[in-house]
PATILO-680420 format. One line per 10 residues: number of its first residue (from 1); for each residue x, z, y of N, C-alpha, C. Coordinates in Angstrom, 1 decimal, decimal comma, m for minus. Example, Ala and Ser with C-alpha at 12.3 -4.5 7.8 and 13.67 -1.06 7.14 Angstrom:
BEGIN
1 = 13,2 7,8 m5,7 12,3 7,8 m4,5 13,2 7,8 m3,3; 12,8 7,1 m2,2 13,7 7,1 m1,1 12,9 7,9 0,0
***
This chain:
BEGIN
1 = 0,9 0,0 m1,3 m0,1 0,1 0,0 0,9 0,0 1,2; 0,2 m0,4 2,4 1,0 m0,3 3,5 0,3 0,8 4,4; 0,9 1,0 5,6 0,5 2,1 6,5 m1,0 2,3 6,7; m1,6 1,2 7,0 m3,2 1,1 7,4 m3,9 1,7 6,2; m3,4 1,2 4,9 m4,0 1,7 3,8 m3,9 3,2 3,5; m2,5 3,6 3,7 m2,1 4,9 3,5 m2,8 5,9 4,3; m2,9 5,6 5,7 m3,5 6,5 6,5 m5,1 6,8 6,2; m5,7 5,6 5,8 m7,0 5,7 5,4 m7,3 6,6 4,1; m6,4 6,2 3,2 m6,6 7,1 2,0 m6,3 8,6 2,2; m5,3 8,9 3,0 m4,9 10,3 3,3 m6,2 10,9 4,1
11 = m6,8 10,2 4,9 m8,0 10,9 5,6 m9,0 11,2 4,8; m9,3 10,0 3,8 m10,4 10,4 2,9 m10,2 11,4 2,0; m8,9 11,6 1,4 m8,5 12,5 0,6 m8,8 13,9 1,2; m8,6 14,1 2,4 m8,7 15,3 3,2 m10,3 15,4 3,8; m11,1 14,5 3,3 m12,5 14,7 3,7 m12,7 14,8 5,2; m12,0 13,9 5,9 m12,0 13,9 7,4 m12,6 12,4 7,8; m13,4 12,4 8,7 m14,0 11,3 9,4 m12,9 10,8 10,4; m12,9 9,6 10,8 m12,2 9,1 11,9 m12,2 10,0 13,1; m13,3 10,4 13,5 m13,6 11,2 14,7 m13,1 12,6 14,5; m13,0 13,2 13,4 m12,4 14,4 13,2 m11,1 14,3 13,1
21 = m10,4 13,3 12,5 m8,9 13,1 12,7 m8,5 12,9 14,0; m9,2 12,2 14,7 m8,8 11,9 16,1 m8,8 13,2 16,8; m9,6 14,1 16,7 m9,6 15,4 17,5 m8,4 16,2 17,3; m8,1 16,1 15,7 m6,9 16,8 15,3 m5,7 16,5 16,0; m5,8 15,1 16,2 m4,4 14,6 16,7 m4,5 14,2 18,3; m5,7 14,6 18,9 m5,9 14,5 20,4 m5,7 12,9 20,7; m6,3 12,2 20,0 m6,5 10,8 20,3 m8,0 10,5 20,1; m8,4 9,1 20,6 m9,5 8,6 20,5 m10,0 8,1 19,0; m11,2 8,1 18,8 m11,7 7,7 17,5 m11,2 6,1 17,3; m11,2 5,4 18,5 m10,9 4,1 18,3 m9,4 3,8 18,3
31 = m8,6 4,8 18,6 m7,2 4,6 18,1 m7,0 5,0 16,8; m7,6 5,7 16,0 m7,6 5,9 14,7 m8,0 4,6 13,9; m9,2 4,0 14,5 m9,6 2,8 13,9 m8,7 1,7 13,9; m7,9 1,7 14,9 m6,9 0,5 15,1 m5,7 0,7 14,1; m5,3 2,1 13,8 m4,4 2,3 12,8 m4,8 1,8 11,6; m6,2 2,1 11,1 m6,6 1,7 9,7 m6,9 0,2 9,7; m7,1 m0,5 10,7 m7,2 m2,0 10,7 m5,9 m2,7 10,8; m4,9 m2,1 11,3 m3,5 m2,6 11,2 m3,3 m3,3 12,6; m4,3 m3,1 13,7 m3,9 m3,6 14,9 m3,2 m2,8 15,7; m2,8 m1,6 15,3 m1,9 m0,8 16,1 m1,1 0,2 15,3
41 = 0,0 0,9 15,8 0,7 1,8 14,9 0,8 3,1 15,9; 0,8 4,3 15,3 1,0 5,6 16,1 2,4 5,8 16,5; 2,7 6,5 17,5 3,9 6,8 18,1 4,7 7,7 17,1; 6,1 7,8 17,3 6,7 8,7 16,4 6,2 10,2 16,5; 5,8 10,7 17,6 5,4 12,0 17,7 4,0 12,3 17,0; 3,2 11,1 16,9 1,8 11,1 16,2 2,1 11,1 14,9; 3,3 10,4 14,3 3,6 10,3 12,8 4,0 11,7 12,5; 4,8 12,3 13,3 5,2 13,8 12,9 4,0 14,6 12,7; 2,9 14,5 13,6 1,8 15,3 13,4 1,0 15,0 12,3; 1,0 13,7 11,9 0,2 13,2 10,5 1,0 13,8 9,4
51 = 2,2 13,8 9,5 2,9 14,2 8,3 2,8 15,9 8,0; 2,6 16,7 9,2 2,3 18,0 9,0 0,8 18,2 8,6; m0,2 17,4 9,1 m1,4 17,5 8,9 m1,9 17,3 7,3; m1,2 16,3 6,8 m1,5 15,8 5,4 m0,3 16,4 4,4; 0,5 17,1 4,9 1,6 17,7 4,1 2,4 16,8 3,4; 2,8 15,7 4,2 3,7 14,6 3,6 5,0 14,5 4,3; 6,0 14,4 3,7 7,3 14,0 4,5 7,2 12,9 5,6; 7,7 13,2 6,7 7,7 12,1 7,6 8,6 10,9 7,2; 9,9 11,2 6,5 10,5 10,1 5,8 9,6 9,2 4,9; 8,8 9,8 4,1 7,9 8,9 3,1 6,8 8,2 3,9
61 = 6,3 8,9 4,9 5,2 8,3 5,8 5,9 7,2 6,7; 7,2 7,5 7,1 7,8 6,6 8,1 8,4 5,3 7,3; 9,0 5,7 6,1 9,7 4,5 5,5 8,9 4,0 4,5; 7,7 4,5 4,1 6,7 3,9 3,3 7,4 3,7 1,8; 8,0 4,9 1,2 8,5 4,6 m0,1 7,8 4,1 m1,1; 6,5 4,4 m1,2 5,6 3,9 m2,3 5,5 2,4 m2,1; 5,5 1,7 m0,9 5,6 0,2 m0,9 6,9 m0,2 m1,6; 8,0 0,5 m1,3 9,2 0,0 m2,0 9,3 0,2 m3,3; 8,6 1,1 m4,0 8,6 1,3 m5,5 7,5 0,2 m6,1; 6,5 0,0 m5,3 5,6 m1,0 m5,9 5,8 m2,5 m5,5
71 = 7,1 m2,6 m4,7 7,5 m3,9 m4,3 6,4 m4,7 m3,6; 5,6 m3,9 m2,9 4,6 m4,7 m2,1 5,2 m5,8 m1,0; 4,7 m6,9 m0,9 5,2 m7,9 m0,1 5,3 m7,5 1,5; 4,3 m6,7 1,8 4,1 m6,3 3,3 5,2 m5,4 3,7; 5,9 m5,6 4,9 6,9 m4,8 5,4 6,5 m3,4 5,6; 7,4 m2,5 5,5 7,3 m1,1 5,7 7,1 m0,8 7,3; 6,5 0,3 7,5 6,2 0,7 8,8 7,7 0,8 9,6; 8,7 1,2 9,0 10,1 1,3 9,6 10,6 0,0 10,1; 10,3 m1,0 9,0 10,8 m2,4 9,3 9,9 m2,9 10,5; 8,6 m2,6 10,7 7,8 m3,0 11,7 8,3 m2,6 13,0
81 = 8,6 m1,2 13,0 8,9 m0,6 14,2 10,4 m0,9 14,6; 11,3 m1,2 13,7 12,6 m1,7 14,1 12,4 m3,3 14,5; 11,4 m4,0 14,0 11,3 m5,5 14,6 10,7 m5,3 15,9; 9,9 m4,4 16,3 9,2 m4,4 17,5 10,2 m4,0 18,6; 11,0 m3,2 18,3 12,2 m2,5 19,1 13,1 m3,8 19,5; 13,4 m4,5 18,5 14,3 m5,8 18,7 13,6 m6,7 19,6; 12,3 m7,0 19,3 11,6 m8,0 20,1 11,6 m7,5 21,6; 11,4 m6,2 21,8 11,2 m5,6 23,2 12,5 m5,7 24,0; 13,7 m5,4 23,1 15,0 m5,6 23,7 15,3 m7,1 24,0; 14,8 m8,0 23,2 15,1 m9,4 23,5 14,4 m9,8 24,6
91 = 13,0 m9,3 24,7 12,2 m9,8 25,9 12,7 m9,2 27,2; 13,3 m8,0 27,2 13,9 m7,4 28,2 15,0 m8,1 28,8; 16,0 m8,6 27,8 17,1 m9,5 28,2 16,5 m10,8 28,8; 15,7 m11,3 28,1 15,3 m12,7 28,7 14,5 m12,3 30,0; 13,8 m11,4 30,3 13,3 m11,1 31,7 14,3 m10,8 32,8; 15,3 m10,1 32,4 16,5 m9,8 33,4 17,2 m11,2 33,7; 17,5 m11,8 32,5 18,3 m13,1 32,7 17,3 m14,2 33,5; 15,9 m14,3 33,2 15,3 m15,2 34,1 15,2 m14,7 35,6; 15,0 m13,4 35,8 14,8 m12,7 37,1 16,2 m13,0 37,8; 17,3 m12,9 37,2 18,6 m13,0 37,8 18,8 m14,7 38,3
101 = 18,2 m15,6 37,3 18,4 m16,9 37,5 17,4 m17,3 38,7; 16,1 m16,8 38,7 15,3 m17,2 39,9 16,0 m16,5 41,1; 16,6 m15,3 41,2 17,2 m14,9 42,4 18,3 m15,6 42,8; 19,1 m16,1 41,9 20,1 m17,1 42,3 19,7 m18,4 43,0; 18,5 m18,9 42,4 18,1 m20,0 42,9 17,4 m19,9 44,3; 16,7 m18,7 44,6 16,2 m18,4 45,8 17,4 m18,2 46,9; 18,4 m17,5 46,4 19,6 m17,2 47,4 20,3 m18,5 47,7; 20,4 m19,4 46,7 20,9 m20,7 47,0 20,3 m21,5 47,9; 19,0 m21,7 47,7 18,1 m22,4 48,7 18,1 m21,8 50,1; 18,2 m20,4 50,1 18,3 m19,8 51,4 19,6 m20,2 51,9
111 = 20,6 m20,2 51,4 21,9 m20,6 51,9 22,0 m22,1 52,4; 21,2 m23,0 51,5 21,3 m24,3 52,0 20,4 m24,6 53,4; 19,3 m23,7 53,3 18,3 m23,8 54,6 19,1 m23,4 55,8; 20,0 m22,2 55,6 20,5 m21,7 56,5 21,7 m22,6 57,1; 22,4 m23,2 56,1 23,3 m24,2 56,6 22,7 m25,4 57,5; 21,6 m25,8 56,9 21,0 m26,9 57,6 20,5 m26,6 59,1; 19,7 m25,5 59,2 19,3 m25,1 60,5 20,4 m24,6 61,5; 21,4 m24,0 60,9 22,4 m23,5 61,7 23,6 m24,7 62,0; 23,4 m25,8 61,3 24,4 m26,8 61,4 25,7 m26,5 60,8; 25,9 m25,8 59,7 27,2 m25,6 59,2 27,5 m26,8 58,0
121 = 28,4 m27,6 58,6 28,8 m28,7 57,9 29,2 m28,6 56,4; 30,0 m27,5 56,1 30,5 m27,2 54,9 29,4 m26,7 53,8; 28,3 m26,4 54,3 27,1 m26,2 53,3 26,4 m27,4 53,3; 26,1 m28,1 54,4 25,5 m29,3 54,2 26,1 m30,4 53,3; 27,5 m30,3 53,4 28,2 m31,3 52,4 27,7 m31,1 51,0; 27,5 m30,0 50,5 27,1 m29,9 49,1 25,5 m29,6 48,9; 24,8 m29,8 50,0 23,4 m29,6 49,9 22,7 m31,0 49,1; 22,2 m30,8 47,8 21,8 m31,9 47,0 20,5 m32,5 47,7; 19,9 m31,8 48,5 18,5 m32,2 49,2 18,8 m33,1 50,5; 19,8 m33,2 50,9 20,3 m34,0 52,0 20,8 m35,4 51,6
131 = 20,5 m36,3 52,4 21,2 m37,7 52,0 22,0 m38,3 53,2; 22,9 m39,1 53,1 23,8 m39,5 54,2 23,1 m40,4 55,0; 23,4 m40,4 56,3 22,7 m41,3 57,3 23,9 m41,7 58,3; 23,6 m42,9 59,1 24,3 m43,4 60,0 23,8 m43,0 61,4; 24,6 m42,4 62,3 24,1 m42,0 63,6 24,9 m42,7 64,7; 24,4 m42,7 65,9 25,2 m43,4 66,9 25,1 m42,5 68,2; 26,2 m42,5 69,0 26,0 m41,8 70,2 27,0 m42,5 71,3; 26,9 m42,2 72,5 27,9 m42,7 73,5 29,1 m41,9 73,5; 30,3 m42,6 73,4 31,5 m41,9 73,3 31,6 m41,1 74,6; 32,0 m39,9 74,6 32,0 m39,0 75,8 33,4 m39,2 76,6
141 = 33,5 m38,7 77,8 34,8 m38,9 78,5 35,9 m38,4 77,9; 37,1 m38,9 78,4 38,3 m38,5 77,9 38,8 m36,9 78,0; 38,0 m36,4 79,2 38,2 m35,0 79,4 37,4 m34,2 78,4; 36,3 m34,5 77,9 35,5 m33,8 76,9 36,4 m34,1 75,4; 37,0 m35,3 75,2 37,7 m35,4 74,1 38,9 m34,6 74,0; 39,7 m34,6 74,9 40,9 m34,1 75,0 40,9 m32,5 75,5; 40,2 m31,8 74,5 39,9 m30,3 75,0 40,7 m29,5 74,0; 41,7 m28,9 74,7 42,6 m28,0 73,6 42,0 m26,9 73,2; 40,9 m26,4 73,8 40,3 m25,1 73,5 39,6 m25,5 72,1; 38,9 m26,7 72,0 38,3 m27,1 70,7 39,1 m28,0 69,8
151 = 40,4 m28,0 70,1 41,2 m28,9 69,2 40,7 m30,3 68,9; 40,3 m30,9 70,3 39,8 m32,2 70,3 38,5 m32,6 69,7; 37,8 m31,5 69,3 36,5 m31,6 68,6 35,5 m31,6 69,9; 34,4 m32,3 69,6 33,4 m32,5 70,7 32,0 m32,5 70,0; 31,1 m32,3 70,8 29,7 m32,2 70,3 28,6 m33,1 71,0; 27,8 m33,8 70,2 26,9 m34,7 71,1 25,7 m34,7 70,0; 24,6 m35,3 70,7 23,5 m35,8 70,0 23,5 m37,3 69,4; 23,3 m37,3 68,2 23,4 m38,7 67,5 21,9 m39,1 67,1; 21,6 m40,4 67,4 20,3 m40,9 67,1 20,4 m41,5 65,7; 19,5 m41,0 64,8 19,8 m41,5 63,2 18,9 m42,7 62,9
161 = 18,0 m43,2 63,8 17,1 m44,2 63,3 16,7 m45,0 64,5; 16,1 m46,1 64,5 15,7 m47,0 65,5 14,5 m46,6 66,1; 13,7 m45,8 65,4 12,4 m45,1 65,9 12,8 m44,1 67,0; 13,9 m43,6 67,0 14,4 m42,5 67,9 13,7 m41,3 67,7; 13,2 m40,9 66,5 12,6 m39,6 66,2 13,3 m38,8 65,3; 14,6 m39,3 64,9 15,6 m38,3 64,1 16,9 m38,2 65,0; 17,0 m37,1 65,3 18,2 m36,6 66,0 19,1 m35,6 65,3; 20,4 m35,6 65,4 21,1 m34,6 65,0 22,3 m34,2 65,8; 22,7 m32,9 66,1 23,7 m32,6 67,0 25,0 m32,4 66,0; 25,9 m33,2 66,3 27,1 m33,3 65,4 28,4 m32,8 66,2
171 = 29,2 m32,1 65,6 30,5 m31,7 66,2 31,7 m32,5 65,3; 32,5 m33,3 65,9 33,4 m34,1 65,4 34,7 m34,4 66,2; 35,5 m35,2 65,8 36,7 m35,5 66,5 36,8 m37,1 66,3; 37,3 m37,9 67,2 37,5 m39,3 67,1 39,0 m39,8 67,6; 39,4 m38,9 68,5 40,6 m39,3 69,1 40,0 m40,1 70,4; 41,0 m40,4 71,2 40,8 m41,2 72,5 40,3 m42,7 72,1; 39,6 m43,2 73,2 39,2 m44,6 73,1 40,4 m45,6 73,1; 40,7 m46,3 72,0 41,8 m47,2 71,7 41,8 m48,4 72,8; 40,7 m48,5 73,6 40,6 m49,8 74,5 39,3 m50,5 74,3; 38,4 m49,8 73,6 37,2 m50,5 73,3 36,2 m50,5 74,6
181 = 35,7 m51,6 74,8 34,8 m51,8 76,1 33,5 m51,3 75,7; 33,0 m50,4 76,7 31,7 m49,9 76,5 31,6 m49,1 75,0; 32,4 m48,0 74,9 32,5 m47,5 73,5 31,3 m46,6 73,2; 31,0 m46,7 72,0 30,0 m45,9 71,2 30,7 m45,2 69,9; 29,9 m44,2 69,4 30,6 m43,7 68,1 29,6 m43,8 67,2; 30,0 m44,5 65,7 29,3 m44,5 64,7 29,6 m43,3 63,8; 28,7 m42,4 63,3 29,0 m41,4 62,4 28,3 m41,5 61,0; 29,1 m41,3 60,1 28,4 m41,4 58,6 28,3 m39,9 58,3; 27,1 m39,4 58,3 27,0 m37,9 58,2 25,9 m37,4 57,1; 26,1 m36,3 56,7 25,1 m35,6 55,8 24,8 m34,2 56,4
191 = 23,5 m34,3 57,2 23,3 m33,1 57,9 24,1 m33,0 59,0; 25,0 m31,8 59,0 25,9 m31,6 60,0 27,3 m31,9 59,6; 27,4 m32,4 58,4 28,8 m32,6 57,8 29,1 m34,1 58,1; 30,2 m34,4 58,9 30,6 m35,7 59,2 31,6 m36,3 58,2; 31,4 m37,2 57,5 32,4 m37,8 56,6 33,2 m38,9 57,2; 32,7 m39,7 58,1 33,4 m40,7 58,7 33,1 m40,9 60,2; 33,7 m41,1 61,2 33,5 m41,4 62,6 34,3 m42,5 63,1; 33,7 m43,5 63,7 34,4 m44,6 64,1 34,0 m45,0 65,6; 34,8 m45,2 66,4 34,5 m45,9 68,0 34,2 m47,2 67,8; 33,1 m47,7 68,2 32,7 m49,2 68,1 32,3 m49,6 69,4
201 = 32,2 m50,9 69,7 31,8 m51,4 70,9 30,2 m51,5 71,0; 29,6 m51,4 72,3 28,2 m51,5 72,5 27,5 m52,7 71,8; 28,3 m53,8 71,5 27,8 m54,9 71,1 27,7 m54,7 69,5; 28,3 m53,7 68,9 28,2 m53,6 67,5 26,8 m52,9 67,1; 26,3 m52,2 68,0 25,0 m51,5 67,6 23,8 m52,1 68,1; 22,8 m51,7 67,5 21,4 m52,3 67,7 21,0 m51,8 69,0; 20,4 m52,7 69,8 19,9 m52,4 71,2 18,9 m51,0 71,3; 18,2 m51,0 70,2 17,2 m49,8 70,1 18,0 m48,4 70,0; 19,2 m48,4 69,5 19,9 m47,2 69,5 20,3 m46,8 70,9; 20,9 m47,9 71,6 21,3 m47,7 73,0 20,2 m47,2 73,9
211 = 19,0 m47,7 73,6 17,7 m47,3 74,4 17,5 m45,9 74,1; 17,5 m45,4 72,8 17,3 m44,0 72,4 18,2 m43,2 73,2; 19,5 m43,6 73,1 20,5 m42,6 73,8 20,3 m42,6 75,4; 19,8 m43,7 75,9 19,6 m43,7 77,3 18,4 m42,8 77,7; 17,3 m42,9 76,9 16,2 m42,0 77,0 16,8 m40,4 77,0; 17,6 m40,3 76,0 18,0 m38,8 75,8 18,8 m38,4 76,9; 19,6 m39,3 77,5 20,5 m38,9 78,7 19,5 m38,6 79,8; 18,4 m39,4 80,0 17,6 m39,1 81,1 16,9 m37,7 81,0; 16,6 m37,4 79,6 15,8 m36,1 79,4 16,8 m35,0 79,7; 18,0 m35,2 79,2 19,1 m34,1 79,3 19,4 m33,9 80,8
221 = 19,3 m35,0 81,7 19,5 m34,9 83,1 18,3 m34,5 83,9; 17,3 m34,1 83,3 16,1 m33,6 83,8 15,3 m34,6 84,8; 15,2 m36,0 84,1 14,6 m37,0 84,9 13,1 m37,1 84,1; 12,2 m37,5 85,0 10,9 m37,6 84,3 10,0 m36,5 84,7; 9,1 m36,0 83,8 8,1 m35,1 83,9 8,9 m33,7 83,8; 8,8 m33,0 84,8 9,5 m31,7 84,8 8,9 m30,6 83,8; 7,5 m30,6 83,6 6,9 m29,6 82,9 7,3 m30,1 81,4; 7,3 m31,2 81,0 7,7 m31,6 79,7 9,1 m31,3 79,4; 10,0 m31,8 80,3 11,4 m31,6 80,3 11,7 m30,0 80,0; 11,1 m29,1 80,8 11,5 m27,8 80,6 11,2 m27,2 79,1
231 = 10,3 m27,9 78,5 10,1 m27,4 77,2 11,1 m28,0 76,2; 11,2 m29,3 76,4 12,1 m30,1 75,4 13,6 m29,9 75,6; 14,0 m29,7 76,9 15,3 m29,4 77,1 15,8 m28,1 76,5; 14,9 m27,2 76,4 15,3 m25,7 75,6 15,5 m26,1 74,2; 14,6 m27,0 73,6 14,8 m27,5 72,1 16,0 m28,1 72,0; 16,4 m29,0 72,9 17,7 m29,6 72,6 18,8 m28,9 72,6; 18,8 m27,7 73,6 19,9 m26,8 73,7 20,1 m26,0 72,5; 18,9 m25,6 71,8 19,0 m24,4 70,8 18,9 m25,0 69,4; 18,4 m26,2 69,2 18,3 m26,7 67,8 19,5 m27,6 67,5; 19,4 m27,9 66,1 20,5 m28,8 65,7 19,9 m30,1 65,3
241 = 18,7 m30,1 64,8 17,8 m31,4 64,5 16,6 m31,4 65,2; 16,3 m32,5 65,7 15,1 m32,7 66,5 14,4 m33,9 65,8; 13,1 m33,8 65,8 12,3 m35,0 65,2 11,3 m35,6 66,2; 11,4 m35,4 67,6 10,6 m35,8 68,4 11,2 m37,2 68,9; 10,3 m38,0 69,5 10,7 m39,3 69,9 10,9 m39,3 71,4; 12,3 m39,5 71,8 12,6 m38,9 73,1 12,1 m40,0 74,2; 11,9 m41,2 73,9 11,3 m42,2 74,7 10,0 m41,6 75,2; 9,2 m41,1 74,2 7,8 m40,8 74,7 8,1 m39,5 75,6; 9,0 m38,5 75,4 9,1 m37,2 76,1 9,4 m37,8 77,6; 10,2 m38,7 77,8 10,6 m38,9 79,1 9,8 m39,7 79,8
251 = 8,8 m40,3 79,3 7,7 m41,1 79,9 6,5 m40,3 80,1; 6,3 m39,2 79,4 5,0 m38,5 79,5 4,9 m37,8 80,9
***
């Protein structure tokens, strides 16, 4: 026999109902019923109380010696308890592992978002959610380029598409103008990470890009609607990426 049959047999041999046995063990009748149907098993403390109540050794009740003697195919109570303990330990490890993995993913995404919104090029470089773009800007003056404090690095807004609604503030170095007439800068970048930057003539780029940059210059120099400018100038001073169409901001 197995435990569910043993407990039922011991209860009947003691002329106890499920309700009477439950009162002696300070449990509910439904709990006793689940033992006898095999749906649940008592705790070790309850097993100890059962062994004293029925005057049977805890070892015999726990390890189900009669089952081993009769070579019953059903596992002993001890085997079931050991199996459940191992399962709980395994589930706990899986839960901790999955929780750690989720935490790492959240932290990783947080770092990538921080890098993008703060304009950290080293983080954007490894961001798998960003793609490379080609942006254009007007080459600044030699005074801005030859700045010893910034090791010849300078910062400017680049227009990333002909629609004029994708802008990125990039910090890069190009060196002085080698003699190009009406020079612009073409940057191959991923977020704030600049992979390649080249000085190119105005004739090299699309007229739309030049128009976008002229509109941005008008906005930054506070031309056009003052109320609109006050709002958008603040955005261009504080943000790294802007998705507004500058041409519309200037004419509004």
